[in-house]
C-alpha positions in Angstrom: 0.1 0.0 0.0 2.8 2.5 0.9 4.6 1.9 -2.4 1.3 2.4 -4.4 0.6 5.5 -2.5 4.1 6.9 -3.2 3.7 6.1 -7.0 0.5 8.0 -7.1 2.0 11.0 -5.3 4.9 11.1 -7.8 2.5 10.8 -10.7 0.5 13.7 -9.2 3.7 15.7 -8.8 4.8 15.1 -12.3 1.5 16.2 -13.7 1.6 19.4 -11.7 5.1 20.2 -12.9 4.1 19.5 -16.5 1.3 22.0 -16.1 3.7 24.7 -14.8 7.0 24.0 -16.6 7.3 23.8 -20.4 9.1 20.4 -20.8 10.8 19.8 -24.3 9.1 17.5 -26.6 11.1 14.5 -27.7 11.9 16.3 -31.1 12.2 19.8 -29.7 15.9 20.1 -30.8 15.6 18.1 -34.0 16.2 21.2 -36.1 19.4 22.0 -34.1 20.6 18.4 -34.5 19.9 18.4 -38.3 21.7 21.7 -39.1 24.8 23.2 -37.7 25.0 27.2 -37.5 25.3 28.5 -41.0 28.8 28.1 -42.3 30.8 31.0 -43.4 32.1 29.6 -46.7 34.0 32.6 -47.7 36.1 32.6 -44.6 39.6 31.1 -45.0 41.8 30.4 -42.0 45.3 31.2 -43.1 48.1 29.5 -41.2 45.3 27.7 -39.4 47.7 25.2 -37.7 49.1 28.1 -35.5 45.8 28.5 -33.6 45.5 26.7 -30.1 43.2 24.0 -31.7 44.1 23.6 -35.3 41.0 23.0 -37.5 38.8 22.8 -34.5 39.0 26.5 -33.8 38.2 27.3 -37.5 35.2 25.0 -37.4 33.9 26.5 -34.2 34.1 29.8 -36.0 32.2 28.2 -38.9 34.9 28.7 -41.5 34.5 27.1 -44.9 38.2 26.8 -45.6 41.5 26.2 -43.7 45.2 26.1 -44.6 47.9 23.7 -43.4 51.5 23.9 -44.3 53.4 20.5 -44.7 56.9 19.3 -44.7 57.9 15.8 -46.0 60.0 14.2 -43.4 60.8 10.5 -44.2 57.3 9.3 -45.0 55.6 11.6 -42.7 53.8 14.9 -43.5 54.5 17.2 -40.6 52.5 20.5 -40.2 54.4 23.7 -39.4 55.3 27.1 -40.8 59.1 26.9 -40.6 61.4 23.9 -40.2 62.5 24.9 -36.8 58.8 24.3 -35.6 58.6 20.6 -36.9 57.2 18.2 -34.3 56.7 14.5 -35.1 53.5 14.5 -33.3 52.0 17.3 -35.5 51.2 15.3 -38.5 48.6 16.1 -41.3 46.6 13.1 -40.1 46.5 13.9 -36.4 45.7 17.6 -36.9 43.4 17.5 -40.0 42.7 14.2 -41.7 41.7 12.0 -38.7 39.6 14.8 -37.0 37.8 15.6 -40.3 37.0 11.9 -41.0 35.6 11.6 -37.5 33.5 14.7 -37.8 32.1 13.6 -41.2 31.1 10.2 -39.8 29.4 11.9 -36.9 27.6 14.3 -39.2 26.3 11.7 -41.6 28.6 12.6 -44.5 29.3 16.3 -44.2 31.7 18.6 -42.2 28.8 20.9 -41.2 25.7 18.9 -40.4 22.9 19.6 -42.8 25.2 21.3 -45.3 26.5 19.3 -48.2 29.0 21.9 -49.6 32.6 20.6 -49.1 35.1 22.2 -46.7 38.1 23.4 -48.5 41.4 22.2 -47.1 44.3 24.1 -48.7 47.6 22.2 -48.2 50.6 24.4 -48.7 53.7 22.2 -49.6 56.9 23.7 -48.2 59.3 20.9 -49.3 60.1 19.8 -52.9 56.7 19.7 -54.6 56.7 16.6 -56.7 57.9 14.1 -54.1 55.8 15.7 -51.4 52.7 15.6 -53.4 53.2 11.9 -54.3 53.5 11.0 -50.6 50.5 13.3 -49.9 48.6 11.4 -52.5 49.2 8.1 -50.7 48.1 9.6 -47.5 44.9 11.0 -49.0 44.0 7.6 -50.6 43.7 6.2 -47.1 40.6 8.4 -46.5 38.5 6.8 -49.2 35.2 8.7 -48.7 36.5 11.8 -47.3 37.8 13.9 -50.4 36.3 15.3 -53.5 37.8 13.2 -56.4 38.7 13.7 -60.0 38.5 10.5 -62.0 38.8 10.2 -65.7 37.5 13.8 -66.6 34.7 13.8 -64.0 34.6 15.4 -60.5 32.8 13.7 -57.7 32.2 16.0 -54.7 33.1 14.8 -51.2 32.8 16.3 -47.8 36.3 17.8 -48.1 38.0 19.3 -51.1 41.9 19.3 -50.9 43.6 22.0 -52.9 47.4 21.9 -53.2 49.4 25.1 -52.9 53.0 26.0 -52.2 55.9 24.5 -54.2 54.8 24.6 -57.9 56.6 21.4 -58.8 53.5 19.4 -57.5 51.7 20.5 -60.8 53.7 17.9 -62.8 52.5 14.7 -61.1 49.1 16.1 -60.5 48.5 16.8 -64.2 49.7 13.2 -65.1 47.1 11.6 -62.8 43.8 10.2 -64.3 42.4 9.7 -60.7 43.4 12.1 -57.8 42.0 13.3 -54.6 43.3 16.8 -54.7 43.2 19.9 -56.9 45.6 22.6 -57.8 45.7 26.1 -56.5 46.3 28.3 -59.6 47.7 31.8 -60.0 46.4 34.7 -61.8 48.5 33.7 -64.8 46.4 30.5 -65.0 43.4 32.5 -66.0 45.0 33.0 -69.4 46.1 29.3 -69.7 44.5 26.0 -70.3 44.1 24.9 -66.6 40.4 24.0 -66.2 38.3 24.2 -63.0 38.5 20.4 -62.7 42.1 20.8 -62.2 42.5 24.3 -60.6 39.2 25.2 -59.0 40.9 28.0 -57.0 42.9 31.0 -58.2 45.1 32.5 -55.4 47.5 35.3 -55.6 49.5 38.0 -53.6 47.4 41.1 -53.0 50.4 43.4 -52.6 51.9 42.3 -56.0 48.7 43.2 -57.9 47.1 46.2 -55.9 48.7 49.1 -54.2 45.6 49.9 -52.1 45.8 48.8 -48.5 42.5 50.0 -47.2 43.4 53.7 -46.4 41.6 56.3 -48.5 39.5 55.6 -51.6 40.1 52.4 -53.6 41.4 53.6 -56.9 38.9 53.1 -59.6 41.3 51.3 -62.0 42.2 48.9 -59.3 38.5 48.3 -58.4 37.8 47.5 -62.1 40.9 45.3 -62.3 39.7 43.3 -59.2 36.3 42.8 -60.6 37.6 41.8 -63.9 39.7 39.1 -62.3 36.6 37.8 -60.4 34.4 37.9 -63.6 37.1 36.0 -65.6 37.6 33.3 -62.9 33.8 32.8 -62.3 33.2 32.5 -66.0 35.7 29.5 -65.9 34.1 28.0 -62.9 36.9 29.0 -60.6 37.1 30.6 -57.2 39.4 33.6 -56.2 41.4 34.2 -53.1 44.1 36.8 -52.2 46.7 36.4 -49.5 48.7 39.2 -47.9 45.6 41.5 -47.6 45.7 43.7 -44.5 44.9 41.6 -41.4 45.3 44.1 -38.5 41.9 44.8 -36.9 40.7 48.3 -37.9 39.1 50.4 -40.6 41.7 49.6 -43.3 41.1 45.8 -43.0 37.3 46.2 -43.0 37.6 48.5 -46.0 39.5 45.9 -48.0 37.2 43.1 -46.9 34.2 45.2 -48.0 35.7 45.6 -51.5 36.6 42.0 -51.8 33.1 41.0 -50.9 31.6 43.6 -53.3 33.8 42.2 -56.1 32.6 38.6 -55.4 36.0 37.4 -54.2 35.2 33.8 -52.8 37.6 33.6 -49.8 38.8 36.2 -47.4 42.2 35.5 -45.9 42.7 35.9 -42.1 44.5 34.7 -39.0 41.9 36.5 -36.9 39.1 33.9 -36.8 36.8 35.8 -34.4 37.2 39.1 -36.3 36.4 37.7 -39.8 33.4 35.8 -38.2 32.0 38.9 -36.8 32.6 40.9 -40.0 30.8 38.4 -42.2 27.8 38.0 -39.8 27.5 41.8 -39.6 27.8 42.1 -43.4 25.1 39.4 -43.9 22.7 41.1 -41.4 23.3 44.4 -43.1 
């Protein structure tokens, strides 16, 4: 009898609480589980590996692109900006490939849950390009379902698109492949050449070698037209555009350059300041 009375009391108490407290339904967070916060596809984490949590900090700030510099040491691909910083524990697998593979498994086939667009992983080769790329290719093949793949003239999108930058000698073995799990980071000169988007989907170049304006004063009209012409040409070829060496010190000059890049349709904004670019893009979107 005592147990029965106690169960009745608990049932009554539960009913009373349900009447006064809005308890979540079983599927109350279904939408949140299905979709991550909207990714910032135009945000590129330059020198991403120098952040306290490589890759993970960029993903927390919703970046759509991240950059890792690699050195070939034996058969290992070590991530660092300079040789003096090489650490056998900081491999491309441990910092990028394994975490990306785990995240894609957890998110049912995408880096950002609910968004099928690939994350761009820009891999900047710091040692001799051809030999480093061939070793990199062997590493990428171990992640069978992770990467966008080119095979016999066709591109099959995957959760991550690897784009190879740095030492230009990587281009030779890449062009010889009929199947590859990486793509080439072109330069402005490639806009006048035969490299198609299926080989070089990204065109990157040094801002300071092509433009004098650093965000102070008015953007010269001739330079604005040059920038927009570059973007139009690249987009007509199915290629995206990125500039490195843009101003990256927080302040009006950086915001002015970023604003012009967005207005021109530049696809990736380069920064080491993850929170700063995230806030800028969010404010621009709301405006």
